[in-house]
N, C-alpha and C positions, 0 to 999 in steps of 0.2 A: 569720901575724902578727896583731897586734891590730886590732880593729874600731874605727874612729874615728867613724863615723856610720852610722846606720841609720834607716829611716823607711818609712812606708806611703805609697802613691800617693794623692793626694787625689781622683783620678779613678776609681781602681779599688782599693777597700779590701782586696782579696785579693792585691795585688802589693806586695812589700816589697823594698827594696834596701839593701845594706850596702857601705860603702867601707872598705878596709883599709889597713894600713900599707905594703903593697907596691905601692900605687897601683892596685889592682884593684877593680873594682866588680862585685858579684854581684847579680842580680835573680832573685827567685823568685815564681812564681805559686802562691799557697797554695791556690787553688781547683782546681789540677790534680789529677785523680783517677787518674793513671797509677800502675801498680804500683811504679815507682821512687820516686815521691813518698811513697807510703805506707810503703815499706820504710825510707826515710831518716828519716821523722819518727815512725814507730810507737813505737819505744823511748822517745823523748823524751816523747811524749804520755802513754804509760803511766806514766812516772815522775812526771809532773805530776799525774796523776789519783790516784796512790797516797797 
């Protein structure tokens, strides 16, 4: 569904949260260096750098 709100944490600039149309809230730690995080965002980062 659509994202209605998104924002960074004022206490931790590497934490972002987004709230969607289905009443769900997702929180991501952008500083997480796990392989799953890199796999998820790698293609998007490459597209932005191109």
